[in-house]
C-alpha positions as CSV (number, residue, x, y, z in Angstrom):
1,M,47.8,92.9,30.6
2,P,51.0,94.7,29.7
3,T,53.0,92.9,27.1
4,E,56.7,92.3,27.6
5,V,58.8,93.3,24.6
6,A,62.2,91.6,24.2
7,S,65.1,94.0,23.9
8,Q,66.6,94.1,20.4
9,D,70.1,93.9,21.8
10,E,69.2,90.8,23.8
11,T,72.1,88.3,23.7
12,V,71.7,85.1,21.8
13,S,71.5,82.0,24.0
14,P,74.3,79.4,23.9
15,A,71.8,76.9,22.5
16,S,71.0,79.2,19.6
17,A,74.6,79.9,18.9
18,S,75.4,76.2,18.8
19,E,72.5,75.6,16.3
20,S,74.1,78.1,13.9
21,W,77.3,76.1,13.6
22,P,75.8,73.3,11.3
23,H,74.6,76.1,9.0
24,K,77.9,77.8,9.1
25,L,79.7,74.5,8.3
26,R,77.3,73.8,5.5
27,A,77.9,77.2,4.1
28,I,81.6,76.7,4.2
29,A,81.4,73.2,2.7
30,S,79.2,74.6,-0.2
31,S,81.5,77.6,-0.9
32,Q,83.1,77.6,-4.3
33,P,86.7,77.4,-3.0
34,F,85.8,74.2,-1.1
35,L,84.1,72.8,-4.2
36,W,87.1,73.6,-6.3
37,A,89.4,71.8,-3.8
38,A,87.2,68.7,-3.6
39,L,86.8,68.4,-7.3
40,T,90.5,69.0,-8.0
41,C,91.4,66.2,-5.5
42,L,88.8,63.9,-7.1
43,F,90.1,64.3,-10.6
44,A,93.8,64.6,-9.9
45,A,94.6,62.2,-7.1
46,L,94.6,58.8,-8.9
47,P,96.1,60.1,-12.2
48,L,99.0,61.6,-10.2
49,F,99.5,58.3,-8.4
50,F,99.7,56.5,-11.7
51,I,102.0,59.0,-13.3
52,K,104.4,58.4,-10.4
53,H,104.2,54.6,-10.7
54,A,103.7,54.5,-14.5
55,R,105.0,51.3,-16.1
56,L,104.4,49.8,-19.6
57,T,103.8,46.3,-18.4
58,D,100.6,45.6,-20.3
59,P,101.3,42.7,-22.7
60,D,98.7,43.6,-25.3
61,I,99.5,47.2,-26.2
62,W,102.5,46.1,-28.2
63,W,100.7,43.9,-30.7
64,H,97.9,46.5,-31.0
65,M,100.6,49.1,-32.1
66,R,102.1,46.5,-34.5
67,T,98.7,45.7,-36.0
68,G,98.1,49.4,-36.5
69,E,101.4,49.7,-38.3
70,W,100.5,46.6,-40.5
71,I,97.2,48.2,-41.5
72,V,99.0,51.4,-42.5
73,Q,101.6,49.5,-44.5
74,N,99.2,47.2,-46.2
75,H,96.3,49.6,-46.6
76,R,93.7,47.1,-45.4
77,I,92.4,45.5,-42.3
78,P,93.8,42.0,-41.5
79,R,91.4,39.0,-42.0
80,V,94.0,36.3,-41.4
81,D,96.8,36.2,-38.8
82,P,100.1,37.7,-40.1
83,F,102.1,37.5,-36.9
84,S,102.3,34.0,-35.3
85,A,104.2,31.1,-36.9
86,S,101.7,28.5,-35.6
87,T,98.6,30.3,-36.9
88,L,99.9,32.2,-40.0
89,G,97.0,32.4,-42.4
90,R,94.4,31.4,-39.9
91,P,91.2,33.6,-39.9
92,W,91.5,36.5,-37.5
93,V,88.9,39.1,-36.6
94,D,90.8,42.2,-35.5
95,Y,87.8,43.8,-33.7
96,S,90.0,46.5,-32.2
97,W,91.3,47.9,-35.6
98,I,90.4,51.5,-34.8
99,F,92.2,51.4,-31.5
100,D,95.2,49.7,-33.3
101,L,95.4,52.5,-35.8
102,G,95.1,55.2,-33.1
103,S,97.7,53.7,-30.8
104,Y,100.2,53.3,-33.6
105,W,99.6,56.8,-34.9
106,V,99.9,58.4,-31.4
107,V,103.1,56.7,-30.5
108,S,104.7,57.3,-33.9
109,Q,103.8,61.0,-33.7
110,F,104.9,61.5,-30.1
111,D,106.6,58.8,-28.0
112,L,106.0,56.0,-25.5
113,S,104.9,58.4,-22.8
114,S,101.7,59.0,-24.9
115,I,100.5,55.6,-23.8
116,V,100.6,56.7,-20.2
117,W,98.8,60.0,-21.1
118,F,96.1,57.9,-22.8
119,E,95.5,56.1,-19.5
120,M,95.3,59.4,-17.7
121,L,92.8,60.8,-20.2
122,M,90.6,57.7,-19.8
123,R,90.7,58.0,-16.1
124,L,89.7,61.7,-16.3
125,A,86.9,60.8,-18.8
126,V,85.5,58.0,-16.6
127,T,85.7,60.2,-13.5
128,A,83.9,63.1,-15.2
129,I,81.1,60.9,-16.6
130,M,80.7,59.0,-13.3
131,F,80.5,62.2,-11.3
132,G,78.0,63.8,-13.7
133,M,75.8,60.7,-13.5
134,V,76.0,60.3,-9.7
135,R,75.4,64.1,-9.3
136,A,72.3,63.8,-11.5
137,L,70.9,61.1,-9.1
138,T,71.7,62.6,-5.7
139,P,71.4,66.3,-4.7
140,H,74.2,66.0,-2.2
141,F,77.5,67.2,-3.6
142,W,79.7,65.5,-1.0
143,K,77.9,62.2,-1.4
144,A,78.5,62.4,-5.1
145,V,82.2,63.2,-4.6
146,G,82.6,60.3,-2.1
147,L,80.8,57.8,-4.3
148,T,82.7,58.7,-7.4
149,A,86.0,58.6,-5.5
150,L,85.2,55.1,-4.1
151,A,84.1,53.9,-7.5
152,M,87.3,55.2,-9.2
153,L,89.4,53.5,-6.5
154,A,87.6,50.2,-7.1
155,M,88.3,50.6,-10.9
156,A,91.9,51.7,-10.4
157,A,93.3,48.6,-12.1
158,A,90.7,48.4,-14.8
159,L,92.1,51.1,-17.1
160,P,95.1,49.7,-18.9
161,P,96.3,51.0,-22.3
162,R,94.1,48.8,-24.3
163,P,90.7,48.9,-26.1
164,G,88.9,47.5,-23.0
165,T,89.4,50.9,-21.3
166,L,87.2,52.5,-24.0
167,T,84.6,49.8,-23.3
168,L,84.5,51.1,-19.7
169,V,84.1,54.7,-21.0
170,F,81.4,53.7,-23.4
171,F,79.5,51.7,-20.8
172,V,79.5,54.5,-18.3
173,L,78.4,56.9,-21.0
174,E,75.6,54.6,-22.1
175,L,74.4,54.2,-18.5
176,Y,74.4,58.0,-18.0
177,V,72.3,58.4,-21.2
178,L,69.8,55.7,-20.0
179,V,69.5,57.1,-16.5
180,L,69.0,60.7,-17.7
181,A,66.5,59.6,-20.4
182,Q,64.5,57.5,-18.0
183,R,64.3,60.1,-15.3
184,R,63.2,62.8,-17.8
185,F,61.1,60.4,-19.9
186,D,63.0,62.0,-22.9
187,A,63.5,59.3,-25.5
188,R,65.4,61.7,-27.8
189,L,68.5,61.2,-25.7
190,L,68.4,57.5,-26.5
191,W,69.2,58.0,-30.1
192,I,72.8,58.8,-29.1
193,L,73.2,55.1,-28.5
194,P,73.1,53.5,-32.0
195,G,75.9,55.7,-33.1
196,L,77.8,54.9,-30.0
197,F,77.4,51.2,-30.7
198,I,78.7,51.5,-34.2
199,L,81.9,53.0,-32.9
200,W,82.1,50.6,-30.0
201,A,81.8,47.5,-32.2
202,N,84.9,48.7,-34.1
203,I,87.0,49.2,-31.0
204,H,86.3,46.4,-28.6
205,I,84.4,43.1,-28.5
206,E,82.8,43.9,-25.1
207,F,80.2,46.1,-26.8
208,V,78.0,43.1,-25.9
209,L,78.1,44.3,-22.3
210,G,76.4,47.5,-23.5
211,L,73.8,45.5,-25.4
212,F,73.0,43.5,-22.3
213,L,72.6,46.7,-20.3
214,L,70.3,48.2,-22.9
215,G,68.3,45.0,-23.1
216,V,67.7,44.8,-19.4
217,F,66.3,48.4,-19.4
218,C,64.0,47.4,-22.3
219,A,62.8,44.4,-20.4
220,E,62.1,46.2,-17.1
221,P,58.2,46.3,-17.6
222,I,58.3,42.5,-18.3
223,L,60.4,41.9,-15.2
224,D,58.0,44.1,-13.2
225,R,55.0,41.9,-14.3
226,L,56.9,38.7,-13.6
227,L,57.8,39.8,-10.0
228,R,54.5,41.6,-9.6
229,V,56.0,45.0,-8.9
230,T,53.4,47.7,-9.3
231,R,54.2,51.3,-10.1
232,A,52.1,54.5,-10.2
233,P,50.2,54.6,-13.6
234,V,52.0,57.1,-15.8
235,S,51.4,57.3,-19.6
236,A,54.8,58.6,-20.5
237,P,56.8,55.5,-19.7
238,D,54.7,53.4,-22.2
239,G,55.8,55.5,-25.1
240,F,59.3,55.7,-23.7
241,H,59.8,52.0,-23.6
242,R,58.5,51.6,-27.1
243,Q,61.2,54.0,-28.2
244,L,63.7,52.1,-26.0
245,W,63.0,49.0,-28.0
246,F,63.5,50.7,-31.3
247,V,66.8,52.1,-30.0
248,F,67.8,48.6,-28.9
249,F,67.1,47.0,-32.3
250,S,68.9,49.9,-34.0
251,S,71.9,49.4,-31.8
252,C,72.0,45.7,-32.6
253,V,72.0,46.5,-36.3
254,G,74.7,49.1,-35.7
255,T,77.1,46.6,-34.2
256,V,77.3,44.7,-37.5
257,V,78.6,47.9,-39.3
258,N,82.2,46.7,-39.1
259,P,84.7,45.2,-41.6
260,Y,83.7,41.6,-40.5
261,G,79.9,42.0,-40.2
262,P,78.0,39.4,-38.2
263,K,81.2,37.3,-37.9
264,L,82.2,39.5,-35.0
265,F,79.7,37.7,-32.8
266,A,81.5,34.4,-33.5
267,D,84.3,35.7,-31.4
268,V,81.9,36.7,-28.7
269,F,80.7,33.0,-28.4
270,K,84.3,31.8,-28.6
271,Y,85.3,33.9,-25.6
272,A,82.2,32.7,-23.7
273,R,83.1,29.0,-24.4
274,D,86.8,29.2,-23.5
275,A,86.4,29.2,-19.7
276,K,89.4,27.0,-18.9
277,I,91.7,29.8,-20.0
278,Y,90.6,31.8,-16.9
279,D,93.0,29.6,-14.8
280,I,96.2,30.7,-16.6
281,I,95.6,34.4,-17.5
282,V,96.0,36.6,-14.5
283,E,93.4,39.2,-15.5
284,F,90.8,36.5,-15.6
285,H,91.4,35.3,-12.1
286,A,89.0,36.2,-9.3
287,M,89.8,38.9,-6.8
288,H,92.3,37.9,-4.1
289,F,91.4,40.8,-1.7
290,R,95.0,41.7,-1.2
291,S,94.6,45.2,-2.4
292,L,92.5,48.2,-1.4
293,N,90.8,48.2,-4.8
294,D,89.2,44.8,-4.2
295,W,87.8,45.9,-0.8
296,A,86.4,49.0,-2.4
297,V,84.5,46.8,-4.9
298,L,83.1,44.7,-2.0
299,S,82.1,47.8,0.0
300,L,80.3,49.3,-3.0
301,L,78.4,46.0,-3.6
302,M,77.3,45.8,0.1
303,L,76.1,49.4,0.1
304,A,74.3,48.8,-3.2
305,C,72.5,45.8,-1.8
306,F,71.4,47.8,1.2
307,A,70.2,50.7,-1.0
308,L,68.4,48.4,-3.4
309,G,66.5,46.8,-0.6
310,R,65.3,50.2,0.6
311,I,64.2,51.6,-2.8
312,R,60.4,51.6,-3.2
313,P,59.0,50.5,-5.5
314,L,61.7,47.8,-6.2
315,R,63.7,48.5,-9.4
316,T,63.8,45.1,-11.0
317,A,66.2,46.2,-13.7
318,W,68.8,47.2,-11.1
319,V,68.3,43.8,-9.3
320,V,69.1,42.0,-12.5
321,L,72.0,44.3,-13.4
322,L,73.6,44.1,-9.9
323,A,73.4,40.3,-9.8
324,W,74.9,40.1,-13.3
325,A,77.7,42.5,-12.4
326,A,78.5,40.6,-9.1
327,W,78.7,37.3,-11.1
328,M,81.0,38.9,-13.7
329,G,83.1,40.9,-11.3
330,F,83.8,38.3,-8.7
331,R,84.5,35.7,-11.4
332,S,87.1,37.8,-13.1
333,L,89.3,40.8,-12.1
334,R,88.9,42.1,-15.6
335,E,85.2,42.8,-15.1
336,A,85.2,44.0,-11.5
337,W,84.6,47.6,-12.7
338,L,81.0,46.5,-13.6
339,V,80.3,46.1,-9.9
340,A,81.8,49.5,-9.1
341,V,79.8,51.4,-11.8
342,L,76.4,49.8,-11.2
343,S,76.8,49.9,-7.4
344,A,77.6,53.6,-7.3
345,V,74.6,54.4,-9.5
346,I,72.2,52.3,-7.3
347,I,73.6,54.0,-4.1
348,A,73.2,57.4,-5.6
349,S,69.6,56.6,-6.5
350,Y,68.7,56.0,-2.9
351,D,68.2,59.2,-0.9
352,G,66.7,57.7,2.2
353,E,64.2,59.7,4.3
354,E,65.9,63.1,4.1
355,D,64.0,66.3,4.5
356,Q,63.5,68.6,1.6
357,A,66.0,71.2,3.0
358,S,68.8,68.7,2.6
359,R,67.8,68.2,-1.0
360,K,68.9,71.6,-2.1
361,R,71.5,71.1,-4.8
362,V,74.8,72.9,-4.4
363,A,75.5,74.9,-7.6
364,I,79.0,74.6,-9.2
365,S,79.8,77.7,-11.1
366,L,81.4,77.8,-14.5
367,G,84.3,79.6,-13.0
368,T,84.8,76.8,-10.5
369,W,84.8,74.2,-13.3
370,S,87.3,76.2,-15.3
371,A,89.5,76.5,-12.2
372,V,89.3,72.7,-11.6
373,A,90.2,71.9,-15.3
374,G,93.2,74.3,-15.1
375,S,94.4,73.0,-11.7
376,V,94.1,69.4,-12.7
377,A,96.0,70.0,-16.0
378,L,98.7,71.9,-14.2
379,L,99.1,69.3,-11.5
380,L,99.4,66.5,-14.0
381,L,102.1,68.4,-16.0
382,I,104.0,69.2,-12.8
383,G,103.7,65.5,-11.7
384,A,105.0,64.4,-15.1
385,G,108.0,66.7,-14.7
386,I,108.8,65.7,-11.1
387,W,108.6,62.0,-11.8
388,S,110.2,62.2,-15.2
389,L,107.5,60.7,-17.4
390,T,109.7,60.2,-20.4
391,S,110.3,57.5,-23.0
392,Q,113.8,56.9,-21.5
393,R,112.4,56.1,-18.1
394,L,109.7,53.9,-19.5
395,L,112.1,52.0,-21.7
396,R,114.3,51.3,-18.7
397,Q,111.2,49.8,-17.0
398,V,110.2,47.9,-20.1
399,A,113.7,46.3,-20.0
400,E,112.9,45.0,-16.5
401,T,109.7,43.3,-17.7
402,Y,110.3,42.3,-21.3
403,P,113.3,40.9,-23.2
404,L,114.5,44.3,-24.6
405,G,118.2,43.3,-24.3
406,A,117.7,39.9,-26.0
407,V,115.7,41.7,-28.8
408,S,118.6,44.1,-29.4
409,Y,121.0,41.1,-29.6
410,I,118.8,39.4,-32.2
411,H,118.8,42.6,-34.3
412,Q,122.6,43.2,-33.9
413,N,123.5,39.6,-34.9
414,H,120.8,39.1,-37.5
415,L,119.5,36.0,-35.9
416,Q,116.8,34.0,-37.7
417,G,113.7,32.1,-36.6
418,P,111.8,30.0,-36.0
419,M,111.5,31.4,-32.5
420,L,109.9,29.7,-29.5
421,N,108.5,32.1,-26.9
422,E,106.0,31.9,-24.0
423,L,102.5,33.5,-24.4
424,S,103.0,36.6,-22.1
425,W,106.0,37.9,-24.2
426,G,104.4,37.2,-27.5
427,G,102.7,40.6,-27.9
428,F,105.9,42.5,-27.2
429,L,107.9,40.3,-29.6
430,I,105.4,40.9,-32.4
431,Y,106.2,44.6,-32.0
432,A,109.9,44.4,-31.3
433,V,110.9,41.6,-33.7
434,P,108.4,42.0,-36.6
435,E,110.6,40.1,-39.0
436,I,110.4,36.8,-37.0
437,P,106.9,35.3,-36.4
438,V,106.3,34.5,-32.7
439,A,105.3,31.0,-31.6
440,M,102.3,32.3,-29.5
441,D,100.9,35.5,-28.1
442,G,98.0,36.8,-26.1
443,R,95.4,37.0,-28.9
444,T,93.1,34.3,-27.6
445,N,90.7,34.7,-30.5
446,V,93.6,33.4,-32.8
447,H,95.2,30.8,-30.6
448,A,92.7,28.1,-29.6
449,Q,92.2,27.4,-25.9
450,E,93.6,23.9,-26.3
451,E,96.7,25.2,-28.0
452,I,97.5,27.6,-25.2
453,L,96.9,24.9,-22.6
454,R,99.0,22.4,-24.5
455,A,102.0,24.7,-24.5
456,L,102.2,24.9,-20.7
457,P,103.7,21.5,-20.1
458,L,106.6,22.3,-22.3
459,W,107.5,25.5,-20.4
460,D,107.0,23.6,-17.1
461,G,109.5,21.1,-18.2
462,E,107.2,18.1,-17.8
463,A,108.0,14.7,-19.1
464,G,108.6,14.5,-22.8
465,W,109.6,18.1,-23.2
466,Q,112.7,17.1,-25.2
467,N,110.5,15.7,-28.0
468,R,108.0,18.5,-28.4
469,P,108.0,19.4,-32.2
470,E,107.9,23.2,-31.5
471,L,111.2,22.9,-29.5
472,Q,112.8,20.6,-32.1
473,S,112.0,23.0,-35.0
474,A,113.0,26.2,-33.0
475,N,116.2,28.1,-33.9
476,L,115.7,30.6,-31.1
477,V,114.2,30.1,-27.6
478,I,113.6,33.2,-25.5
479,S,112.5,32.8,-21.9
480,N,112.6,34.4,-18.5
481,H,114.6,32.7,-15.8
482,S,111.6,31.5,-13.9
483,W,110.4,28.9,-16.4
484,P,111.8,25.4,-15.8
485,L,112.4,25.0,-19.5
486,A,115.1,27.7,-19.3
487,Y,116.9,25.7,-16.7
488,L,116.6,22.5,-18.6
489,L,117.9,23.9,-21.9
490,R,121.1,25.0,-20.2
491,G,122.0,21.3,-20.1
492,D,120.6,20.4,-23.5
493,P,123.4,20.0,-26.1
494,R,121.0,21.0,-28.9
495,F,121.0,24.6,-27.6
496,R,123.5,27.1,-26.3
497,V,123.0,30.4,-24.5
498,V,123.9,33.3,-26.7
499,Y,122.6,36.2,-24.5
500,E,121.5,36.6,-20.9
501,D,120.6,39.4,-18.6
502,S,118.5,39.8,-15.5
503,T,115.3,39.7,-17.4
504,A,115.7,37.0,-20.1
505,V,117.9,34.3,-21.5
506,L,118.2,33.7,-25.2
507,F,119.1,30.2,-26.6
508,E,120.1,29.4,-30.1
509,A,120.1,26.0,-31.7
510,V,123.5,24.5,-32.1
511,H,124.4,23.6,-35.7
512,G,127.4,21.8,-37.1
513,D,129.1,25.0,-38.2
514,K,128.9,26.6,-34.8
515,K,131.7,25.5,-32.5
516,D,131.5,28.3,-29.9
517,S,131.9,27.4,-26.3
518,P,128.6,27.4,-24.4
519,G,130.1,29.8,-22.0
520,A,131.1,32.4,-24.6
521,Y,128.1,34.7,-24.6
522,P,127.5,38.3,-23.6
523,T,125.9,39.0,-20.3
524,R,124.4,42.2,-18.7
C-alpha cells in the first residue's frame, strides 16, 4: 500500500501550539534575568521596609553597648553587676560579652545608624542561609523562593539588634550543616559545629537550642526503634550517627569554653524556672494574630504538618523538632522563628509525586549571583539615602520612646541619685546616665523574678505605694506619663516635677534647702 508522507511545511495544530506555551513559560521563568529579579526582590524587599521604618526601640541594645564600654575601660569581663543600685556586687554572668564588645566598638567607630545596618546584615545572612538550605532540599527554584520569602516574613520581628539575632543565624547555619551532612552521609561537614558552639556560647545563652537540635538528630535511630519506623538498610548511616554523637559531645564541651565555664548553664536553668515573668515582658507573650507575621507562622506550621504526614518513611526527628518548635513558638513571640525555620525545611523536603522532568534544577550562574549582590547593595544604599537613615533621625525617634530630654536635664543640672526607674527604661538609662546606677533594668539574670514582680505594684500606684522603701530613698524618679505612680507623685509633697516633655516626667525629692515652686520647671 502507498504510504502517505506528511508535508514538511504542514501547519502545527492549535492543540500542539497550546502545549508549547507551558514550555515557553518555564523557559522564561528559568531565564537568568527572571532569576535575578526574583532573588533581588527576595533579598531586598524586607530590608528596605525596615530601613524605611527603622527605629531604635529595642530596650536591651543600650546596656549591651554600655557593658562593652565597661569591658574596654576595665580590661576585664564583669563577674558582678556594676550597673543597678539594687543589685550592685551581685554575681552576674555576661554571656553576651563578645556581642557587647562588638556593638560598643561599631557604634563608637561609626554612629547609631550602624545598629540598623547590623539588623539589615543579619536579615541578609538569614535569607541567604535559608534559601541555600531550602534550595538544597527542593529542585524547584520558585518553590525555594516562595518558602524562603514566607519564612522571612514570619521571622520579620525576630531580628532585633541584640545577640538573640545571632542565635537565629547560628541555628539556621547549624541546621543547614546537619541537613547537608545527612543527605550526603558526609560526617566531615559536622566538625564545623563544635567551633560554632564555642563562638555561640560566648554570644548568647540560647546556644542550648542548637544543642537540642543536634541531640534530636543524634537520637533519631533511637526514636525510629521506639516508633517502629523501618528504613532501607544502608551501612553508611551507622558510621554517620557514630560521628554525629562524637560531634554532639564535642559541642557540649565547646560550650564551657567561656569566661564563666559551666556556670553558664545555671543561667539556662534560671530562665527555664522563671515562667511568671512571661506575663509582664511583651516579647514573652504569645502571638496575638494581629499581624501578617503571626499568620505566616501559622501557615507554615500547617503546611509542614501536611508535608510531614506525607513523607515516607516517617522522619521521627522532624516530628519531635516540629512539635518542640510549635510549643516554643506559640508560647512566646520571641521563639516563633523556630516554627518558621523548621517548617520551611520540612516543606522543602517533601516533593510529592512529581515526575522526573519537573525535578530538573534551574542553574543560577555566578554572573546572576554577582548581579543580585550588586543590585541589593545598591537598593539598600539608595533606600538609606531616600529615607534618611542617619543618627539625627534615629535620635529624634529615640526621644519619642526613651527619656532623652530628661537625661539631658540630669546632665545639665548635675543631679544626683539614687534614681527610681521602671524596668523597660533601665537599659537606656544604664547607657545614657552611667554615673547614676539604675533601680532596675531588663537583665533578668541579674534581677530575680520576684524582685521584678514586686516592683509592679509601686508603679501601678497600689495601696501602700507611699511607704515603699525604694521610693522613700530615691532622689530622682523618672517615669513615662502612663504609669499611675507619675500621676500620684504630682500630689506628693515629698517630690516636685523638675522636667517634663511628651515622653517623660522627672521628679526630684524636695529637701529643706529647695524652696522652688512646684510649677517652676522646664517643659518641652
